[in-house]
C-alpha positions, -999 to +999 in steps of 0.1 A: +000+000+000+030+023+002+049+037-028+085+025-031+109+048-014+128+070-038+166+068-041+186+089-016+190+126-025+223+139-012+229+175-002+261+194+006+244+213+034+227+186+054+233+149+056+215+124+079+236+095+088+215+064+095+227+044+125+202+016+118+180+003+091+153+029+085+124+007+072+110-020+094+118-056+083+082-064+075+081-036+049+112-045+030+092-055+000+077-020-004+103+003+011+140+005+003+163-006+031+192+017+039+223+000+052+241+012+084+260+045+082+246+054+048+238+090+042+201+095+033+179+123+022+183+157+038+145+164+039+130+135+059+095+151+058+094+148+020+098+110+020+066+093+009+072+063+032+058+072+066+081+048+084+111+065+067+098+099+077+093+088+113+127+072+118+146+097+096+133+126+116+143+109+148+178+102+135+181+137+123+172+151+158+196+126+173+224+137+150+218+173+160+216+164+196+250+146+193+265+178+182+249+197+210+261+170+235+297+176+224+293+213+230+276+206+263+303+183+274+329+209+265+309+235+284+307+211+314+345+206+315+352+243+311+326+255+336+337+229+362+373+241+360+361+277+363+338+269+392+365+250+411+390+278+406+365+305+417+354+284+447+390+277+458+398+314+455+368+323+475+375+297+502+411+308+505+402+344+507+374+341+533+395+316+553+424+340+554+401+368+564+388+347+593+422+335+604+437+370+604+408+383+625+409+354+649+446+352+656+460+386+648+433+411+654+406+431+637+414+436+600+408+457+581+406+485+607+375+499+589+355+471+605+353+491+637+341+522+618+309+506+605+279+511+628+269+480+647+233+482+636+244+481+599+265+450+606+234+435+623+211+442+593+237+428+569+241+397+591+204+390+592+199+396+555+229+374+546+219+346+569+183+347+556+192+346+520+219+320+525+199+295+546+167+301+527+185+297+493+200+263+503+168+249+517+146+263+489+168+250+461+168+216+478+130+215+479+127+227+443+152+202+430+134+173+448+101+183+432+117+186+398+134+152+400+102+136+413+082+152+384+105+136+357+096+163+332+124+166+306+121+203+298+118+213+335+148+192+345+169+207+317+158+242+327+165+237+364+201+223+360+208+250+334+197+278+358+207+265+392+244+276+389+231+311+382+210+310+413+239+298+435+263+324+420+238+353+423+223+346+458+237+317+479+275+325+477+272+363+480+248+358+509+272+335+526+300+360+521+280+389+535+270+367+566+306+359+574+320+394+569+292+410+589+295+384+616+332+393+619+322+430+621+297+422+649+323+402+668+346+431+665+320+455+679+308+433+707+340+416+719+368+437+705+377+411+678+370+376+666+398+362+687+383+376+719+348+362+712+333+332+731+342+298+716+308+294+699+315+323+676+346+308+659+329+275+658+301+290+636+327+304+612+345+271+609+312+253+603+305+278+575+338+271+559+332+234+562+298+239+546+314+258+517+338+230+510+311+204+511+289+224+489+316+231+464+329+195+462+295+178+461+271+203+446+289+227+423+310+200+407+279+179+398+257+206+383+273+204+348+273+166+348+237+166+359+227+189+330+245+167+304+230+135+318+195+150+319+198+161+283+209+126+272+181+111+293+156+135+275+168+124+241+164+088+249+129+094+261+121+113+229+133+083+208+112+057+225+079+045+210+061+042+244+046+076+244+019+067+269+041+050+294+057+069+323+092+082+318+121+061+331+139+070+363+161+101+363+199+098+359+218+085+390+236+118+394+202+135+402+197+110+430+232+115+443+226+152+445+197+146+469+221+133+495+244+163+490+215+187+494+202+170+525+236+172+542+238+209+532+204+215+548+217+198+580+246+222+580+221+251+579+201+236+608+233+231+628+245+267+622+212+283+632+209+260+663+243+272+675+234+308+669+200+305+687+212+284+716+246+301+720+256+305+757+262+342+755+234+365+744+239+403+744+212+424+760+208+461+768+202+471+805+205+506+817+224+515+786+251+489+792+259+458+772+254+428+793+258+391+786+234+364+798 
């Protein structure tokens, strides 16, 4: 009932490379079979055979996606290197800042010139955005992975690095610098503060290292794996069946995100239940 498939029409601009026989075996008497790795027509929609159109379109999309995958893998490698360099630079800088203030003295001296209330506002804003950003992104990523929607997964892992770079890391930096300023105002320096204050800073540095090694380094891989997973889903014939499970890296990131949330809970627990709480009484700073 099908007209014989026409001979292949080659084009210099586009070529579709067949990776398997295009026509099903049961139609080999009415459709031409194309051997493996043979370049076929550049306009799959013009083929009269519906099975050729169907498979040729899928192979054409697959070929284009292969090229995109190569670019994505290159982007993953480059972005991972850049992220690691930037994270290492940030960790070294903030660690040096904390160590100098803890063992040498208040530095820079401008810390003592900033009003205490300004440090307090910055500390509250930084802590709110930092803790809220980590917990919120963990919840969103869990919902996205549970939904198994290919476009949503690709969008999330494409944009989550921007969210971290624009909110979480700057908020963490503001919280640590303003916390050092508050320690300078209240105790005369980070080194003179009660033990729970340096413990908070060390916990923040530990969180940053954990977050960088387990979260930032897997964002690019997750995006590549999700895109490949989406392509495999688009090439399957079971359109009415539920999509397969998400890539393993997405599940691994759940563990990383949960541990990050535990860091946040521990940090806020230390700050709320700290043994020394400053109060004002008769115009004098007192400690409970």
